[in-house]
Residue frames relative to the residue before (quaternion, step in Angstrom):
aa qw qx qy qz dx dy dz
M 1.0000 0.0000 0.0000 0.0000 0.00 0.00 0.00
P 0.4752 -0.6531 0.4966 0.3177 3.61 -0.89 0.95
V 0.2783 -0.7234 0.6054 0.1810 3.61 -1.15 0.61
L 0.2339 -0.7842 0.5645 0.1085 3.62 -0.76 1.09
D 0.2398 -0.7178 0.6394 0.1356 3.54 -1.01 0.97
L 0.1961 -0.8258 0.5173 0.1094 3.56 -0.22 1.25
R 0.6654 0.5154 -0.3088 0.4429 3.56 1.26 -0.16
Q 0.4685 0.6379 -0.4752 0.3844 3.58 1.22 0.13
D 0.7305 -0.3750 0.3325 0.4640 3.56 -1.38 0.08
V 0.4880 -0.7228 0.3846 0.3025 3.59 -0.65 0.99
A 0.5597 0.5603 -0.3983 0.4627 3.58 1.30 -0.31
L 0.6531 0.5056 -0.3045 0.4745 3.57 0.97 -0.82
L 0.6123 0.5353 -0.3354 0.4755 3.54 1.10 -0.74
T 0.6144 0.5328 -0.3463 0.4676 3.60 0.99 -0.78
A 0.6606 0.4967 -0.3200 0.4631 3.57 0.82 -0.87
A 0.6423 0.5166 -0.3383 0.4541 3.62 0.96 -0.82
L 0.6307 0.5296 -0.3181 0.4696 3.61 1.03 -0.76
M 0.6820 0.4929 -0.2872 0.4576 3.53 0.89 -0.98
D 0.6501 0.5427 -0.3312 0.4162 3.60 1.03 -0.59
I 0.6174 0.4841 -0.3331 0.5229 3.54 1.37 -0.08
N 0.3427 -0.7714 0.4944 0.2075 3.59 -0.20 1.21
S 0.0760 0.8093 -0.5736 0.1008 3.62 -0.59 1.17
V 0.0784 0.7916 -0.5935 0.1225 3.58 0.75 0.99
S 0.6631 -0.5413 0.3307 0.3974 3.50 -0.94 0.82
G 0.7609 0.2746 -0.2542 0.5300 3.58 -0.68 1.14
N 0.7284 0.3286 -0.2112 0.5629 3.55 1.27 -0.15
E 0.3127 0.7921 -0.4737 0.2245 3.63 1.01 0.72
K 0.4726 0.7429 -0.4254 0.2092 3.56 1.13 -0.44
E 0.6428 0.5323 -0.3162 0.4511 3.63 0.90 -0.93
L 0.6809 0.4754 -0.2790 0.4821 3.58 0.93 -0.91
A 0.6354 0.5247 -0.3199 0.4676 3.54 0.95 -0.91
D 0.6303 0.5237 -0.3464 0.4566 3.65 0.88 -0.82
A 0.6886 0.4828 -0.2995 0.4506 3.57 0.83 -0.99
V 0.6423 0.5195 -0.3135 0.4683 3.61 0.98 -0.85
E 0.6635 0.5035 -0.3102 0.4582 3.61 0.88 -0.89
A 0.6514 0.5227 -0.3199 0.4473 3.57 0.88 -0.96
A 0.6744 0.4991 -0.2909 0.4599 3.57 0.92 -0.93
L 0.6756 0.4834 -0.3104 0.4622 3.57 0.92 -0.80
R 0.6456 0.5271 -0.3384 0.4370 3.65 0.99 -0.71
D 0.6108 0.5409 -0.3496 0.4606 3.63 1.28 -0.29
I 0.6220 0.5542 -0.3520 0.4268 3.60 1.21 -0.25
P 0.3958 -0.7088 0.5251 0.2552 3.64 -0.60 1.04
R 0.8256 0.2803 -0.2074 0.4436 3.59 -1.26 0.42
L 0.5937 0.4834 -0.3985 0.5049 3.56 1.17 0.53
T 0.2258 -0.7249 0.6331 0.1507 3.56 -1.11 0.80
V 0.1121 -0.8347 0.5392 0.0069 3.59 -0.57 1.15
L 0.0580 -0.7734 0.6312 -0.0101 3.52 -1.03 0.94
R 0.1671 -0.7767 0.6028 0.0730 3.64 -1.01 0.90
D 0.0387 0.7553 -0.6540 0.0190 3.56 -0.97 0.87
G 0.7930 -0.0755 0.0103 0.6044 3.59 -0.33 1.19
D 0.7348 -0.3371 0.2863 0.5143 3.52 -0.70 -1.13
A 0.5523 0.5664 -0.4052 0.4582 3.51 1.12 0.70
I 0.1297 -0.7981 0.5883 0.0134 3.60 -0.97 0.91
I 0.1120 -0.7276 0.6724 0.0764 3.51 -1.23 0.84
A 0.0221 -0.7703 0.6372 -0.0094 3.57 -0.99 0.87
R 0.0456 -0.8387 0.5400 -0.0533 3.57 -0.61 1.14
T 0.3351 -0.6427 0.6439 0.2449 3.53 -1.30 0.59
E 0.1462 -0.7539 0.6354 0.0808 3.56 -1.27 0.63
L 0.1434 0.8337 -0.5121 0.1490 3.59 0.60 1.23
G 0.5009 -0.6609 0.4508 0.3304 3.64 1.12 -0.19
H 0.3886 0.7068 -0.5217 0.2780 3.63 1.05 0.34
A 0.5831 -0.6030 0.4274 0.3373 3.52 -1.28 0.48
E 0.7525 0.3230 -0.1469 0.5548 3.56 1.23 -0.55
R 0.1051 -0.7781 0.6178 0.0427 3.55 -1.07 0.84
V 0.1259 -0.7759 0.6144 0.0685 3.62 -0.93 0.90
I 0.2980 -0.7157 0.6106 0.1617 3.61 -1.16 0.75
L 0.0601 -0.7385 0.6701 0.0447 3.53 -1.09 0.87
A 0.0172 0.8610 -0.5028 0.0753 3.52 -0.39 1.16
G 0.1274 0.7966 -0.5867 0.0709 3.59 -1.10 0.59
H 0.4171 -0.7135 0.5119 0.2344 3.54 -1.13 0.63
L 0.4538 -0.7172 0.4808 0.2203 3.52 -1.17 0.89
D 0.6760 0.5508 -0.2915 0.3933 3.55 1.09 -0.68
T 0.2040 -0.7529 0.6059 0.1563 3.57 -1.35 0.26
V 0.5870 -0.5086 0.4661 0.4237 3.52 -1.30 0.09
P 0.6830 -0.4946 0.3190 0.4325 3.64 -1.19 0.33
L 0.6105 -0.5564 0.4249 0.3705 3.58 -1.22 0.42
P 0.5926 -0.5853 0.4061 0.3759 3.57 -1.13 0.59
L 0.4372 -0.6981 0.5144 0.2387 3.49 -1.23 0.66
T 0.5649 0.6292 -0.3607 0.3935 3.52 1.24 -0.51
E 0.4362 -0.7156 0.4851 0.2496 3.54 -0.70 1.09
G 0.8070 0.2627 -0.1945 0.4918 3.56 -0.86 0.87
S 0.3930 0.7404 -0.4694 0.2775 3.56 1.30 0.01
R 0.4062 -0.7208 0.5138 0.2271 3.60 -1.11 0.72
G 0.6333 0.5518 -0.3178 0.4398 3.51 1.32 -0.34
T 0.4938 0.6751 -0.4071 0.3670 3.60 0.90 0.78
V 0.4777 -0.6138 0.5275 0.3417 3.59 -1.24 -0.45
P 0.4888 -0.1974 -0.8440 0.0989 1.62 -1.80 1.81
S 0.6505 -0.5187 0.4115 0.3721 3.49 -1.41 0.14
T 0.1130 -0.7733 0.6125 0.1187 3.57 -1.24 0.31
W 0.3322 -0.7096 0.5873 0.2031 3.55 -1.31 0.54
E 0.5045 -0.6897 0.4399 0.2761 3.52 -0.74 1.14
S 0.6772 0.5251 -0.2559 0.4474 3.49 1.15 -0.87
G 0.4066 -0.6974 0.4645 0.3641 3.43 1.29 -0.67
V 0.6671 0.4359 -0.2789 0.5359 3.57 1.36 -0.15
P 0.4415 -0.7125 0.4770 0.2642 3.62 -0.54 1.11
G 0.8097 0.2422 -0.2058 0.4933 3.57 -0.87 0.97
E 0.6978 0.4353 -0.2839 0.4930 3.64 1.20 -0.02
G 0.8467 0.1531 -0.1320 0.4922 3.51 -0.84 1.00
V 0.8069 -0.3092 0.2717 0.4237 3.47 -1.28 -0.77
L 0.2231 -0.7597 0.6063 0.0748 3.49 -1.02 1.11
Y 0.1525 -0.7914 0.5901 0.0476 3.58 -0.75 1.13
G 0.5082 0.6407 -0.5060 0.2741 3.57 -1.27 0.61
R 0.6598 -0.4988 0.3913 0.4034 3.46 -1.35 0.36
G 0.7881 0.2776 -0.2230 0.5021 3.61 -0.80 1.04
A 0.3997 0.7382 -0.4796 0.2555 3.58 1.25 -0.15
T 0.7757 0.2848 -0.1355 0.5467 3.57 1.07 -0.86
D 0.8055 0.2050 -0.0507 0.5537 3.43 1.02 -0.97
M 0.5509 -0.7141 -0.4190 -0.1046 1.52 0.22 2.45
K 0.0913 0.8377 -0.5328 0.0779 3.53 0.76 1.06
G 0.5514 0.5809 -0.3917 0.4529 3.64 1.22 -0.37
G 0.6547 0.4674 -0.3097 0.5069 3.61 0.94 -0.83
V 0.6610 0.4935 -0.3441 0.4485 3.66 0.79 -0.71
A 0.6102 0.5399 -0.3434 0.4670 3.53 1.00 -0.76
V 0.6530 0.4955 -0.3355 0.4643 3.62 0.86 -0.80
Q 0.6148 0.5293 -0.3533 0.4659 3.63 0.90 -0.74
L 0.7024 0.4759 -0.2685 0.4561 3.58 0.74 -1.05
A 0.6377 0.5133 -0.3325 0.4683 3.67 0.97 -0.74
L 0.6568 0.5065 -0.3116 0.4636 3.56 0.98 -0.84
A 0.6376 0.5318 -0.3309 0.4485 3.57 0.99 -0.87
A 0.7063 0.4940 -0.2564 0.4374 3.58 0.99 -0.87
T 0.8061 0.3449 -0.1200 0.4657 3.54 1.00 -0.80
M 0.5183 0.7043 -0.4111 0.2575 3.62 1.13 -0.23
F 0.6996 0.4124 -0.2705 0.5171 3.57 1.27 -0.25
D 0.3666 0.7605 -0.4695 0.2586 3.59 1.26 0.15
D 0.8406 0.1205 -0.1258 0.5129 3.58 -1.24 0.79
G 0.7095 -0.5011 0.2763 0.4113 3.56 0.94 0.80
A 0.4411 0.7111 -0.4398 0.3261 3.58 1.34 0.13
Q 0.0955 -0.7743 0.6228 0.0581 3.51 -1.18 0.46
P 0.4514 -0.6767 0.4940 0.3071 3.62 -0.79 0.87
Q 0.4621 -0.7042 0.4825 0.2400 3.57 -1.05 0.72
R 0.6906 0.3197 -0.2394 0.6030 3.52 1.36 0.16
D 0.4278 -0.5901 0.5762 0.3698 3.61 -1.14 0.34
V 0.2182 -0.7852 0.5762 0.0624 3.52 -1.23 0.80
T 0.0997 -0.7456 0.6544 0.0765 3.55 -1.05 0.81
F 0.1469 -0.7786 0.6048 0.0805 3.56 -0.74 1.09
V 0.0794 -0.8087 0.5829 0.0045 3.48 -0.86 0.98
F 0.0347 -0.7703 0.6358 -0.0348 3.56 -0.83 1.08
Y 0.0691 0.8439 -0.5237 0.0942 3.62 -0.59 0.99
D 0.4642 -0.6887 0.5146 0.2131 3.48 -1.35 0.56
H 0.8466 0.2906 -0.1756 0.4098 3.46 -1.52 0.07
E 0.2865 0.7459 -0.5550 0.2314 3.62 0.78 1.06
E 0.7006 0.5053 -0.2630 0.4297 3.55 1.10 -0.73
V 0.6676 0.4512 -0.2878 0.5176 3.66 1.17 0.27
E 0.7655 -0.3694 0.2110 0.4828 3.60 -1.23 -0.02
A 0.6460 -0.6002 0.3322 0.3349 3.55 -1.07 0.97
V 0.5766 0.6167 -0.3873 0.3704 3.62 1.08 -0.59
K 0.7121 0.4565 -0.2440 0.4743 3.51 1.13 -0.70
S 0.3977 0.7668 -0.4532 0.2201 3.65 1.27 -0.22
G 0.4535 -0.6809 0.5229 0.2393 3.54 -0.93 1.04
L 0.6324 0.5236 -0.3294 0.4663 3.60 1.06 -0.77
G 0.6266 0.5230 -0.3316 0.4731 3.56 1.02 -0.78
R 0.6572 0.5002 -0.3221 0.4627 3.60 0.92 -0.83
L 0.6336 0.5134 -0.3467 0.4634 3.64 1.00 -0.75
V 0.6075 0.5541 -0.3533 0.4461 3.58 1.00 -0.73
R 0.6800 0.5067 -0.2593 0.4622 3.48 0.96 -1.04
N 0.7871 0.3731 -0.1719 0.4601 3.55 0.73 -1.15
H 0.8289 0.1366 -0.0159 0.5422 3.69 0.94 -0.77
G 0.0990 0.8503 -0.5112 0.0768 3.56 1.13 0.72
H 0.6070 0.5630 -0.3593 0.4306 3.63 1.00 -0.75
L 0.6730 0.4940 -0.2977 0.4631 3.68 1.08 -0.46
L 0.6863 0.4522 -0.2913 0.4896 3.57 1.26 -0.22
H 0.3391 0.7070 -0.5425 0.3014 3.66 1.08 0.44
G 0.1818 0.7824 -0.5772 0.1469 3.52 -1.04 0.74
D 0.4909 -0.6488 0.4905 0.3122 3.57 -1.24 0.25
F 0.7970 0.0259 0.0427 0.6019 3.63 1.15 -0.58
A 0.1122 -0.7914 0.5990 0.0485 3.61 -1.01 0.81
I 0.1354 -0.7405 0.6554 0.0619 3.50 -1.23 0.85
L 0.1546 -0.7553 0.6329 0.0711 3.57 -0.85 1.10
L 0.3202 -0.8031 0.4798 0.1495 3.47 -0.53 1.23
E 0.1814 0.7516 -0.5935 0.2237 3.61 0.76 1.05
P 0.6137 -0.5909 0.3702 0.3702 3.63 -1.14 0.60
T 0.0494 0.7944 -0.6008 0.0746 3.59 -0.88 1.00
D 0.4909 -0.6596 0.4217 0.3824 3.57 1.23 0.17
G 0.6534 -0.5500 0.2893 0.4323 3.53 1.13 0.71
T 0.5840 0.5372 -0.3878 0.4689 3.61 1.21 0.47
V 0.4571 -0.6621 0.5037 0.3145 3.56 -1.02 0.72
E 0.1069 -0.7671 0.6323 0.0194 3.46 -0.93 1.11
G 0.2346 -0.8374 0.4811 0.1106 3.57 -0.31 1.22
G 0.8608 0.0931 -0.0764 0.4944 3.53 -1.12 0.84
C 0.1964 -0.7709 0.5718 0.2003 3.57 -1.07 -0.62
N 0.5472 -0.5660 0.4817 0.3849 3.60 -1.25 0.26
G 0.4361 -0.6487 0.5461 0.3013 3.45 -1.31 0.40
T 0.2084 -0.7770 0.5756 0.1469 3.61 -1.24 0.18
S 0.0454 0.7754 -0.6295 0.0179 3.57 -1.09 0.71
R 0.2351 -0.7672 0.5888 0.0970 3.41 -1.29 0.65
F 0.0743 -0.7994 0.5962 -0.0037 3.58 -1.05 0.83
E 0.2176 -0.7111 0.6456 0.1737 3.46 -1.38 0.32
A 0.1262 -0.7541 0.6434 0.0383 3.59 -0.89 1.05
T 0.1291 -0.8328 0.5383 -0.0042 3.56 -0.61 1.26
T 0.0843 -0.7302 0.6747 0.0664 3.51 -1.13 0.74
V 0.2215 -0.7624 0.6041 0.0696 3.53 -1.21 0.87
G 0.0309 -0.7894 0.6126 0.0262 3.54 -1.02 0.87
E 0.5057 -0.6082 0.4931 0.3623 3.55 -1.13 -0.74
A 0.4239 -0.7214 0.4915 0.2417 3.58 -0.69 1.08
A 0.1221 0.7616 -0.6299 0.0906 3.57 -1.19 0.70
H 0.5910 -0.5307 0.4437 0.4149 3.53 -1.24 0.29
S 0.4980 -0.6856 0.4323 0.3083 3.62 -0.85 0.93
A 0.6052 0.5329 -0.3840 0.4498 3.63 1.14 -0.23
R 0.7404 0.2175 -0.1868 0.6080 3.59 1.30 -0.21
A 0.0585 -0.8607 0.5053 -0.0185 3.50 0.82 1.17
W 0.6376 0.5721 -0.3301 0.3965 3.59 1.01 -0.67
M 0.5877 0.5693 -0.3438 0.4608 3.46 1.37 -0.18
G 0.7543 0.3294 -0.1979 0.5323 3.61 1.20 -0.24
S 0.3588 -0.6924 0.5713 0.2560 3.54 -1.30 -0.36
N 0.3472 -0.8037 0.4540 0.1654 3.56 -0.48 1.25
A 0.3116 -0.7887 0.5030 0.1667 3.61 -0.35 1.20
I 0.6009 0.5500 -0.3602 0.4545 3.61 1.16 -0.49
H 0.6352 0.5149 -0.3080 0.4864 3.56 1.02 -0.81
A 0.6668 0.5185 -0.3129 0.4343 3.54 1.01 -0.81
A 0.6212 0.5499 -0.3396 0.4431 3.55 1.26 -0.29
A 0.4478 0.7255 -0.4373 0.2862 3.57 1.24 -0.20
P 0.6574 0.5028 -0.3500 0.4388 3.67 0.94 -0.59
I 0.5462 0.5897 -0.3808 0.4570 3.53 1.24 -0.56
L 0.6941 0.4863 -0.2708 0.4566 3.51 0.75 -1.16
A 0.6627 0.5232 -0.3117 0.4358 3.58 0.99 -0.97
R 0.6575 0.4954 -0.3225 0.4672 3.61 1.00 -0.77
L 0.6261 0.5342 -0.3278 0.4639 3.60 0.99 -0.76
A 0.6870 0.4926 -0.2868 0.4508 3.54 0.93 -1.03
A 0.7095 0.4581 -0.2702 0.4624 3.57 1.04 -0.73
Y 0.5349 0.6639 -0.3972 0.3397 3.59 1.16 -0.41
Q 0.2404 -0.7678 0.5798 0.1288 3.56 -0.90 0.94
P 0.3616 -0.7559 0.5067 0.2029 3.66 -0.35 1.25
Q 0.4646 -0.6778 0.5097 0.2549 3.54 -1.11 0.75
T 0.1559 -0.6841 0.6852 0.1953 3.54 -1.34 0.18
V 0.0943 -0.8246 0.5568 -0.0328 3.57 -0.51 1.31
T 0.3053 -0.7466 0.5668 0.1677 3.51 -0.93 1.02
V 0.0185 0.7802 -0.6208 0.0743 3.54 -0.72 1.14
D 0.8401 -0.1305 0.0113 0.5264 3.52 -0.73 1.28
G 0.7727 -0.4180 0.1910 0.4379 3.55 0.90 1.07
L 0.6793 0.4345 -0.2915 0.5145 3.56 1.29 0.03
D 0.3467 -0.7667 0.5123 0.1717 3.62 -0.93 0.91
Y 0.1163 -0.8148 0.5677 0.0184 3.51 -0.42 1.32
R 0.2556 -0.7711 0.5724 0.1113 3.53 -0.69 1.14
E 0.2640 -0.7781 0.5515 0.1443 3.59 -0.83 1.02
S 0.0913 -0.7673 0.6260 0.1052 3.54 -1.29 0.12
L 0.0442 -0.7764 0.6286 -0.0095 3.58 -1.07 0.81
N 0.1538 0.8306 -0.5045 0.1788 3.54 -0.39 1.30
A 0.4546 -0.5919 0.5800 0.3264 3.52 -1.29 0.42
V 0.1067 -0.8331 0.5417 0.0344 3.56 -0.74 0.93
K 0.7895 0.0154 -0.0436 0.6121 3.57 1.31 -0.13
I 0.1202 -0.7850 0.6057 0.0505 3.53 -1.14 0.58
N 0.0449 -0.8103 0.5835 -0.0292 3.61 -0.82 1.02
G 0.3304 0.7402 -0.5415 0.2231 3.58 -0.82 0.98
G 0.7483 0.4396 -0.2927 0.4013 3.50 -1.15 0.50
T 0.2100 -0.8100 0.5336 0.1230 3.60 -1.05 0.61
A 0.8098 -0.0144 0.0155 0.5863 3.55 1.13 -0.41
G 0.6225 -0.5875 0.3763 0.3547 3.57 -1.22 0.51
N 0.7387 0.3916 -0.2059 0.5084 3.59 1.22 -0.16
V 0.6312 0.5033 -0.3046 0.5055 3.49 1.39 0.28
I 0.4124 -0.6668 0.5584 0.2714 3.60 -1.00 0.87
P 0.4103 -0.7495 0.4461 0.2662 3.57 -0.62 1.03
D 0.2811 -0.7858 0.5337 0.1368 3.56 -1.00 0.81
R 0.7696 0.1858 -0.1280 0.5973 3.52 1.26 -0.03
C 0.0095 0.7903 -0.6121 0.0247 3.59 -1.10 0.80
V 0.1193 -0.8096 0.5732 0.0416 3.62 -0.78 0.89
V 0.1219 -0.7697 0.6214 0.0809 3.61 -0.68 0.95
E 0.2260 -0.7666 0.5887 0.1210 3.56 -0.77 1.06
I 0.1058 -0.8131 0.5719 -0.0239 3.60 -0.80 1.07
N 0.1622 -0.7620 0.6240 0.0606 3.49 -1.14 0.95
Y 0.0655 -0.7858 0.6147 0.0186 3.61 -0.80 1.02
R 0.1260 -0.7421 0.6558 0.0585 3.54 -0.81 1.12
F 0.0467 -0.8480 0.5250 -0.0565 3.51 -0.46 1.29
A 0.5849 -0.6069 0.4055 0.3538 3.55 -1.10 0.73
P 0.5930 -0.6326 0.3857 0.3154 3.52 -1.18 0.62
D 0.5063 0.6090 -0.4576 0.4042 3.62 1.25 0.31
K 0.6852 0.4479 -0.2784 0.5024 3.56 1.29 -0.20
T 0.4034 -0.6363 0.6025 0.2634 3.51 -1.33 0.55
P 0.6410 -0.5131 0.3734 0.4317 3.61 -1.15 0.29
D 0.6258 0.5273 -0.3497 0.4561 3.64 1.05 -0.58
Q 0.6487 0.4954 -0.3161 0.4836 3.56 1.08 -0.70
A 0.6011 0.5333 -0.3449 0.4851 3.60 1.07 -0.71
E 0.6403 0.5278 -0.3196 0.4574 3.59 0.95 -0.85
A 0.6247 0.5520 -0.3303 0.4426 3.56 0.99 -0.80
V 0.6295 0.5131 -0.3436 0.4716 3.60 1.06 -0.82
V 0.6756 0.4732 -0.3260 0.4619 3.68 0.78 -0.88
R 0.6686 0.4967 -0.3307 0.4438 3.63 0.81 -0.77
E 0.6442 0.4976 -0.3426 0.4690 3.58 0.94 -0.68
L 0.6541 0.4960 -0.3256 0.4692 3.65 0.92 -0.80
L 0.7969 0.2794 -0.1671 0.5089 3.65 0.97 -0.73
E 0.1552 0.8096 -0.5505 0.1317 3.52 1.08 0.74
G 0.7286 0.3650 -0.3243 0.4803 3.51 -1.07 0.98
F 0.7173 0.3887 -0.2525 0.5202 3.60 1.19 -0.19
E 0.5095 -0.6140 0.4942 0.3453 3.62 -1.18 0.53
V 0.0268 0.7936 -0.6039 0.0687 3.56 -0.62 1.16
V 0.0493 -0.7680 0.6385 -0.0065 3.58 -0.87 0.99
R 0.3343 -0.6916 0.6024 0.2168 3.59 -1.06 0.88
T 0.1645 -0.8049 0.5641 0.0825 3.58 -0.86 1.03
D 0.8133 0.0239 0.0095 0.5812 3.62 1.10 -0.40
A 0.0982 0.7876 -0.6071 0.0384 3.63 -1.10 0.52
A 0.0011 -0.7554 0.6552 0.0102 3.44 -1.30 0.61
A 0.4524 -0.7035 0.4845 0.2563 3.55 -0.74 1.08
G 0.4286 -0.6575 0.5454 0.2943 3.56 -1.27 0.47
A 0.4047 -0.6863 0.5519 0.2463 3.49 -1.31 -0.22
R 0.3814 -0.6910 0.5604 0.2508 3.53 -0.92 0.94
P 0.5658 -0.6634 0.3502 0.3422 3.63 -0.90 0.71
G 0.2021 -0.8266 0.5045 0.1462 3.59 1.15 -0.60
L 0.2730 0.8086 -0.4868 0.1859 3.58 1.08 0.67
Q 0.5291 0.6196 -0.3986 0.4210 3.60 1.31 -0.05
H 0.5298 0.6400 -0.4181 0.3672 3.53 1.16 -0.46
P 0.5584 -0.6423 0.3755 0.3668 3.69 -0.74 0.84
A 0.6587 0.5091 -0.3288 0.4460 3.58 0.91 -0.73
A 0.6383 0.5209 -0.3081 0.4757 3.56 1.09 -0.88
A 0.6756 0.5132 -0.2990 0.4367 3.52 0.90 -1.02
S 0.6616 0.5034 -0.3055 0.4642 3.58 1.02 -0.78
F 0.6185 0.5286 -0.3248 0.4822 3.56 1.11 -0.66
V 0.6541 0.4855 -0.3234 0.4815 3.58 0.83 -0.79
A 0.6509 0.4966 -0.3299 0.4700 3.58 0.91 -0.76
A 0.6424 0.5214 -0.3258 0.4576 3.62 1.01 -0.76
V 0.6668 0.4889 -0.3104 0.4690 3.61 0.94 -0.78
G 0.3203 -0.8185 0.4287 0.2088 3.53 1.15 -0.69
A 0.6426 0.4884 -0.3228 0.4943 3.67 1.20 -0.10
E 0.5655 -0.5783 0.4595 0.3670 3.60 -1.19 0.58
P 0.4072 -0.7181 0.4987 0.2643 3.59 -0.73 1.00
K 0.2280 -0.7569 0.6022 0.1113 3.56 -1.30 0.56
P 0.5330 -0.6143 0.4613 0.3547 3.47 -1.30 0.24
K 0.3469 -0.6857 0.5835 0.2627 3.66 -1.12 0.44
Y 0.2826 -0.7844 0.5304 0.1536 3.62 -0.60 1.12
G 0.6820 0.4420 -0.2733 0.5147 3.62 1.05 -0.67
W 0.5177 -0.6154 0.4962 0.3273 3.48 -1.33 0.43
T 0.0246 0.7771 -0.6286 0.0208 3.53 -1.01 0.83
D 0.7144 -0.4825 0.3167 0.3957 3.59 -1.31 0.17
V 0.4263 0.6742 -0.4985 0.3395 3.61 1.23 0.01
A 0.5933 0.5845 -0.3693 0.4123 3.56 1.20 -0.52
R 0.6022 0.5375 -0.3653 0.4636 3.56 1.07 -0.58
F 0.6705 0.4768 -0.2995 0.4831 3.64 0.97 -0.72
S 0.6068 0.5327 -0.3438 0.4793 3.54 1.08 -0.70
G 0.6441 0.5325 -0.3137 0.4507 3.57 1.03 -0.77
L 0.6664 0.4491 -0.2893 0.5201 3.55 1.27 -0.35
G 0.5732 -0.6119 0.3756 0.3949 3.57 1.26 0.12
I 0.5560 0.6005 -0.3881 0.4239 3.58 1.26 0.33
P 0.3877 -0.6877 0.5557 0.2607 3.66 -0.69 0.94
A 0.0113 0.8350 -0.5460 0.0672 3.49 -0.92 1.02
V 0.0617 -0.7939 0.6028 0.0505 3.57 -1.01 0.67
N 0.4387 -0.6468 0.5572 0.2807 3.55 -1.37 0.31
F 0.1662 0.7680 -0.6061 0.1233 3.60 -0.98 0.82
G 0.3209 0.7561 -0.5187 0.2374 3.58 -0.57 1.06
P 0.5766 -0.5900 0.4312 0.3654 3.54 -1.29 0.21
G 0.7108 0.4555 -0.3300 0.4223 3.56 -1.19 0.55
D 0.4776 -0.6543 0.5208 0.2694 3.48 -1.36 0.51
A 0.4612 -0.7067 0.4734 0.2526 3.56 -0.70 1.11
L 0.6360 0.5618 -0.3369 0.4079 3.55 1.09 -0.56
L 0.6437 0.5029 -0.3138 0.4841 3.54 1.35 -0.12
A 0.4524 0.6988 -0.4426 0.3334 3.53 1.28 -0.16
H 0.8314 0.2049 -0.1721 0.4869 3.58 -1.02 0.87
K 0.5599 0.6099 -0.4066 0.3863 3.64 1.19 -0.23
D 0.6161 -0.5686 0.4170 0.3511 3.50 -1.35 0.49
N 0.7289 0.3406 -0.2350 0.5454 3.65 1.21 -0.30
E 0.1112 0.8287 -0.5378 0.1084 3.55 1.09 0.69
H 0.1955 0.8004 -0.5485 0.1424 3.59 -0.80 0.99
V 0.1301 -0.7720 0.6166 0.0832 3.56 -1.25 0.32
H 0.3998 -0.6801 0.5476 0.2789 3.62 -1.13 0.57
A 0.6070 -0.5880 0.4262 0.3229 3.53 -1.06 0.98
D 0.7112 0.4956 -0.2865 0.4082 3.52 0.76 -0.97
A 0.5577 0.5850 -0.3672 0.4602 3.58 1.30 -0.54
I 0.6594 0.4949 -0.3174 0.4684 3.61 0.95 -0.80
R 0.6467 0.5263 -0.3019 0.4623 3.55 0.97 -0.93
K 0.6758 0.4937 -0.3160 0.4469 3.58 0.88 -0.91
C 0.5976 0.5570 -0.3429 0.4638 3.60 1.03 -0.75
L 0.6693 0.5007 -0.2889 0.4668 3.55 0.81 -1.06
A 0.6518 0.5192 -0.3138 0.4551 3.66 0.85 -0.91
A 0.6678 0.5022 -0.3249 0.4430 3.61 0.86 -0.87
L 0.6668 0.4930 -0.2912 0.4770 3.61 0.91 -0.92
R 0.6504 0.5241 -0.3326 0.4379 3.57 0.86 -0.96
Q 0.6734 0.5127 -0.2989 0.4408 3.55 0.88 -0.99
W 0.6528 0.5332 -0.2909 0.4527 3.59 1.05 -0.93
L 0.6766 0.4768 -0.2960 0.4768 3.60 0.87 -0.91
A 0.7006 0.4672 -0.2987 0.4491 3.57 0.94 -0.62
G 0.6142 0.6256 -0.2982 0.3774 3.53 1.21 -0.55
């Protein structure tokens, strides 16, 4: 099992985490190393559930903050010679200097490294954080929600996840991103009548019948909704279309798959009502939904964290696990090193100084 030095430079720690392949479903080796390192830290209570780990301080403070991050990554690039793979590489050729390339650089080994560095050093030189801290490391974030390690922790150990404020260390370029949009998926179906394509007039083309669905979606003007001072931009799009059985058969069925990213002022049911109103007259079935999360920036802990970071907070357009904390009644934000637009790309990378800056901001806030 690899041994992690949590006290080394946090950028070097990021590289060490990246060098342990942890594609979803293969998190065990990394979880073992993280658990072992955390159990060596005095004054932390550690619990393991599958490949997820909770480590908590028990200092008796009135306020508790949760710092959370996932251990898994998406699969490695298929492109030969890609720099976004495992093991990691430094563009400069000098470890710790400049840009770090590899799978997980932004999503989200840099954020996990920050969590681990904080856990290892927050009691140094007699210091003590002014808030109790719960560190959460979990598996299976990059796959279907039913496998989520965080969801499993909520079910099995929800009492250990109580807190006043949560920070998910997803990449945000070092800016606080509050809450997140919700997401829902639908299937809109049209039905026709099959016939030989040489005698098309004998049938009814279900794909052609889906044209109004696409036209309505194309003409739809997504809203921008202000929630707790942040402007959440919505989107409603066809993402896949299925129909037809053969090149010489008029299709008798067509299914348009639709994704709606909705502002956190709506529930999934309210979002569904928007889609049904737009596609009135068509058969519409909701196949999946996840509520968004209001930013909760008015909470004193959230406000003090935003002030400590110093940058204007932004909305999170994509869905993240802050929604799970919001569902528990815990205000939550995203804050971590790296550009989210680089996540999952073949050239995934992060600058060493971005990781260090994120660590410094959190360390200062916890001590203040």
